[in-house]
C-alpha positions as CSV (number, residue, x, y, z in Angstrom):
1,M,-74.0,27.3,-43.1
2,V,-74.0,23.8,-44.7
3,K,-76.9,21.6,-43.5
4,M,-76.1,18.0,-42.9
5,G,-78.4,15.2,-43.8
6,K,-79.3,12.5,-41.3
7,T,-76.9,10.0,-42.9
8,Q,-74.0,12.6,-42.9
9,L,-74.8,13.5,-39.3
10,A,-74.8,9.9,-38.2
11,A,-71.5,9.2,-40.0
12,A,-70.0,12.3,-38.4
13,T,-71.2,11.2,-35.0
14,V,-69.7,7.7,-35.5
15,L,-66.4,9.3,-36.7
16,S,-66.3,11.5,-33.7
17,V,-66.8,8.6,-31.3
18,I,-64.1,6.6,-33.1
19,L,-61.7,9.5,-32.9
20,M,-62.4,10.2,-29.2
21,G,-62.1,6.5,-28.4
22,G,-58.8,6.4,-30.3
23,L,-57.5,9.4,-28.4
24,A,-58.6,8.0,-25.1
25,A,-56.9,4.7,-26.0
26,C,-53.6,6.5,-26.9
27,S,-53.8,8.5,-23.8
28,K,-54.3,5.4,-21.7
29,Q,-51.5,3.6,-23.5
30,Q,-49.1,6.5,-22.9
31,Q,-50.1,6.6,-19.2
32,T,-49.5,2.9,-18.9
33,E,-46.1,3.1,-20.6
34,A,-45.2,6.1,-18.4
35,S,-46.3,4.2,-15.4
36,D,-44.3,1.1,-16.5
37,T,-41.2,3.3,-17.1
38,T,-41.5,4.9,-13.7
39,Q,-41.9,1.6,-12.0
40,S,-38.9,0.2,-13.8
41,V,-36.7,3.2,-13.0
42,T,-37.9,3.1,-9.3
43,A,-37.1,-0.7,-9.1
44,E,-33.7,-0.2,-10.6
45,A,-32.9,2.7,-8.3
46,G,-34.1,0.6,-5.3
47,S,-31.9,-2.3,-6.4
48,A,-28.9,0.0,-6.7
49,M,-29.5,1.5,-3.3
50,A,-29.8,-1.9,-1.8
51,G,-26.5,-2.8,-3.3
52,V,-24.9,0.3,-1.9
53,G,-26.4,-0.4,1.5
54,S,-25.0,-3.9,1.4
55,A,-21.5,-2.6,0.5
56,V,-21.6,0.0,3.2
57,A,-22.7,-2.7,5.7
58,D,-19.8,-4.9,4.7
59,A,-17.3,-2.1,4.9
60,V,-18.3,-1.1,8.5
61,T,-18.8,-4.6,9.8
62,P,-15.5,-5.4,11.6
63,D,-13.9,-8.8,11.9
64,T,-14.4,-10.5,15.3
65,P,-11.2,-10.5,17.3
66,Q,-10.9,-14.3,16.6
67,D,-11.4,-13.7,12.8
68,F,-8.7,-11.0,12.9
69,V,-6.3,-13.1,14.8
70,T,-6.7,-16.1,12.5
71,K,-6.3,-13.9,9.3
72,V,-3.2,-12.2,10.7
73,Y,-1.6,-15.5,11.7
74,N,-2.0,-16.9,8.2
75,A,-1.0,-13.7,6.4
76,N,2.1,-13.2,8.5
77,D,3.2,-16.8,8.1
78,L,2.7,-16.6,4.4
79,E,4.9,-13.5,4.2
80,I,7.7,-15.0,6.2
81,E,7.8,-18.5,4.6
82,S,7.3,-17.3,1.0
83,S,10.2,-14.8,1.5
84,K,12.5,-17.4,3.1
85,L,11.8,-19.5,-0.1
86,A,12.6,-16.5,-2.2
87,L,16.0,-16.1,-0.5
88,K,16.8,-19.7,-1.4
89,T,15.4,-19.6,-4.9
90,S,15.6,-16.2,-6.5
91,K,18.7,-14.6,-8.2
92,N,17.0,-11.2,-8.6
93,K,18.7,-8.7,-6.4
94,D,15.5,-6.6,-5.9
95,I,13.5,-9.6,-4.9
96,L,16.2,-10.8,-2.6
97,A,16.4,-7.4,-0.9
98,F,12.6,-7.3,-0.6
99,A,12.4,-10.8,0.7
100,K,15.1,-10.1,3.3
101,K,13.1,-7.1,4.6
102,M,9.9,-9.2,4.7
103,V,11.4,-11.8,6.9
104,A,12.8,-9.2,9.3
105,D,9.7,-7.0,9.4
106,H,7.2,-9.8,9.6
107,T,9.1,-11.7,12.3
108,K,9.1,-8.5,14.4
109,A,5.4,-8.0,13.6
110,G,4.8,-11.6,14.6
111,T,6.2,-10.9,18.1
112,A,4.0,-7.9,18.5
113,F,1.0,-9.9,17.2
114,K,1.5,-12.6,19.8
115,A,1.7,-10.0,22.6
116,A,-1.5,-8.3,21.5
117,A,-3.3,-11.5,21.0
118,G,-2.2,-12.6,24.5
119,K,-4.0,-9.5,26.0
120,A,-7.2,-10.0,23.9
121,T,-10.1,-11.8,25.5
122,G,-11.4,-15.1,24.2
123,V,-9.1,-15.5,21.2
124,T,-6.7,-18.4,20.3
125,I,-3.8,-18.2,17.9
126,P,-4.1,-21.0,15.4
127,A,-1.7,-24.0,15.7
128,A,-1.0,-24.2,12.0
129,I,-1.7,-22.3,8.8
130,D,-5.0,-23.0,6.9
131,D,-5.2,-25.0,3.7
132,G,-5.5,-21.9,1.5
133,T,-2.2,-20.5,2.8
134,K,-0.5,-23.9,2.6
135,G,-1.7,-24.2,-1.0
136,K,-0.1,-20.9,-2.0
137,L,3.2,-21.9,-0.4
138,D,3.1,-25.3,-2.1
139,D,2.4,-23.7,-5.5
140,L,5.4,-21.3,-5.0
141,T,7.7,-24.2,-4.0
142,G,7.4,-25.9,-7.3
143,K,8.7,-22.9,-9.3
144,T,12.2,-21.7,-10.3
145,G,13.9,-18.9,-12.2
146,D,11.8,-16.2,-13.8
147,E,8.6,-18.2,-13.1
148,F,9.3,-18.2,-9.4
149,D,10.1,-14.5,-9.4
150,Q,6.9,-13.6,-11.2
151,A,4.8,-15.8,-8.9
152,Y,6.5,-14.4,-5.8
153,V,5.9,-10.8,-6.8
154,H,2.3,-11.6,-7.7
155,L,1.7,-13.3,-4.4
156,Q,3.3,-10.4,-2.4
157,K,1.1,-7.8,-4.3
158,D,-2.1,-9.7,-3.5
159,A,-1.0,-10.5,0.1
160,H,-0.1,-6.9,0.9
161,K,-3.2,-5.5,-0.7
162,D,-5.3,-7.8,1.5
163,A,-3.2,-7.1,4.6
164,V,-3.5,-3.3,4.3
165,N,-7.2,-3.6,3.9
166,L,-7.5,-6.0,6.9
167,F,-5.3,-3.9,9.2
168,D,-6.9,-0.6,8.2
169,S,-10.4,-2.0,8.7
170,Y,-9.6,-3.4,12.2
171,A,-7.7,-0.3,13.2
172,R,-10.8,1.8,12.5
173,N,-13.6,-0.7,13.4
174,G,-12.1,-3.4,15.6
175,T,-13.7,-4.3,18.9
176,D,-10.6,-5.4,20.9
177,A,-8.4,-2.6,22.2
178,S,-5.1,-4.4,22.2
179,L,-5.7,-5.8,18.7
180,K,-6.8,-2.4,17.4
181,T,-3.6,-0.8,18.7
182,F,-1.5,-3.6,17.1
183,A,-3.3,-3.1,13.8
184,A,-2.9,0.7,13.8
185,D,0.8,0.4,14.8
186,T,1.6,-2.2,12.1
187,L,-0.4,-0.6,9.2
188,P,2.3,1.9,8.2
189,T,4.8,-0.8,7.8
190,L,2.4,-2.9,5.7
191,Q,1.6,0.1,3.5
192,A,5.3,0.7,3.0
193,H,5.7,-2.9,1.9
194,K,2.8,-2.6,-0.5
195,D,4.3,0.5,-2.0
196,M,7.6,-1.3,-2.5
197,I,6.2,-4.4,-4.1
198,D,3.7,-2.5,-6.3
199,K,6.8,-0.9,-8.1
200,M,8.3,-4.3,-8.9
């Protein structure tokens, strides 16, 4: 067995303390990093779940009867007036056939809508379209030829996507019985329109 002098023993003791301190520091640093990582992941997960919760809340929160009536009025008028414009402006036979169907189907839907709104409590059908709807019609009015056809098809795709979502949501979650029935009865027609325009 090798005997160590006092100097060697002291040096070994100091080295041991340094090594132990270093290991403790590394361990503490690793624990801190692990803790930070866990907190970061937890925070991100919490944020993601909050986003999901918000989306779910939005999905299941129905429009009020008045909101639904206002949106339907503007959407239906947009369909009819833009399609009447298409019948005057377009030369494309597919667009003309679609526009003719839109005028007929949405005029019929408008009659059913007024009857349903008349039975609903505390709602008022707007006297005129809103500025957003008017702006879309004004924008379409200034176009001709292929530019008009493309703009009309794009408008109809967006309008029917929104309409299907609106009617589907109210048919499932609406609070007024007459408007819910109207939404459920009209939804298949709107879905058929969407399928038609999506192919154009």
